[in-house]
N, C-alpha and C positions, 0 to 999 in steps of 0.2 A: 303728244303722240309718241315721241321717241322714248319718253319715260315709261309709257305703257309697254312698248316693245322691249325695253330693257328689263322691265319687271317680268314679262312673260319669258324672255330668254333666260333670266336668272332662275325662274321656276323650272324651266325645262332642264337647265344645267344641273340644278339641285336634284331633280327627279332622275336624271341620267346618272348622277353620282351615286344616288341611293341604289339604283338598279345595278350599277357596276359593283358596289360593295356586296350586294346580295349574290351576284354571279361569282365574285371572287370567293366568298364564303362557301358557296355551293361547290365550286371547283376544288377548294382546299379540303372540304369534307370528303368529296369523292376521291381525291388523291390519298387521303389518310385511310379511307376504307379499302382502296385498292392495295395500298402498301400492307395493311393488316392482313388482307386475304392472301397476298403474295407470301407473307411471312408464315402464315398458318398452314398453307397447303404444301405438301411435300414436293420437292423438286423431282422431276423425272430423271432417272438415271440413264445417261447416254452410254452407248458402247456395250461392253460385255455384261450380261446379267446371268446369274446362275453359275453352275460349276463346270458345265461342259463348254469347251472352247468353240468358238464359231469358226467356220471355215471360209476361206476366201472364195471368190467367184470361180477361180480356176480349179480349186480343190473340189468344189461342188460339181463343176462340170465334169471333172475326171471321175468322180464317184458315180454320177449318172451314166456317163459313157461306158465305164467299165461294167456297171450293172447291166446295161443294155447288151453289151457284147457277150457277157456271160449268159444272159437269157437267150440270145440268138444261138449261141453254141449249144446250150441245153436243147433248144427247140430243134436244131438241125442234126444233132448226133444221137439223140434218144428217140427210139421208135414208139414206145408205149406212151399213150396220151396221159394215163393216170400218173406214170412216173415223171413225165414232163411237168405236169402241174404240181406234183409233190416237190420236185427239185426247185421249181421257181418259187413256190411258197417258202421252202426252206431257205433259199437264197435271200428272199426279202426279210425273213425273220432274223437271220444272222448278220445281215448287212450293217446294222448299227454297231455291233461288236467288232466287225471287221474294220469299219471306219475308225473306231476308237483305237484299235490296236495299230492300224497303219498310220494314222495321222495324229497320234497323241503328241502334244507339244510340252507336256509336263516333265519330260525326262531331260 
C-alpha cells in the first residue's frame, strides 16, 4: 500500500514539476514580450513640450483675473453694446500676444 502511495506521490510531484516548468517558460516569454514592447514604444515626454513656455498656476490665475477685470471695465465704461462686444472680442484675440510679451521667459 505504501509503495502505491509513494508511486502516486512521485507521479503527482513529476506532474507538478512539469506544470511549474511550463508556467516558468510562459512567464519568461511574457516578460520578454513585455520588455520588447517597452523598448519598441516611444516613451512619453514629461514636462514641457513644444516651444511656448508653460505658466505656473499663479500666472494662469493672474491672466484670467486681469482679463476678467478688463472685461468688467470695458462693460462698465463703454455705453454702446456693439462697441462693448467688439472690444471684448479684440481683447480675447490679442490676449495670447499680451501674455507672451508680459510673461516671456526666454530673455
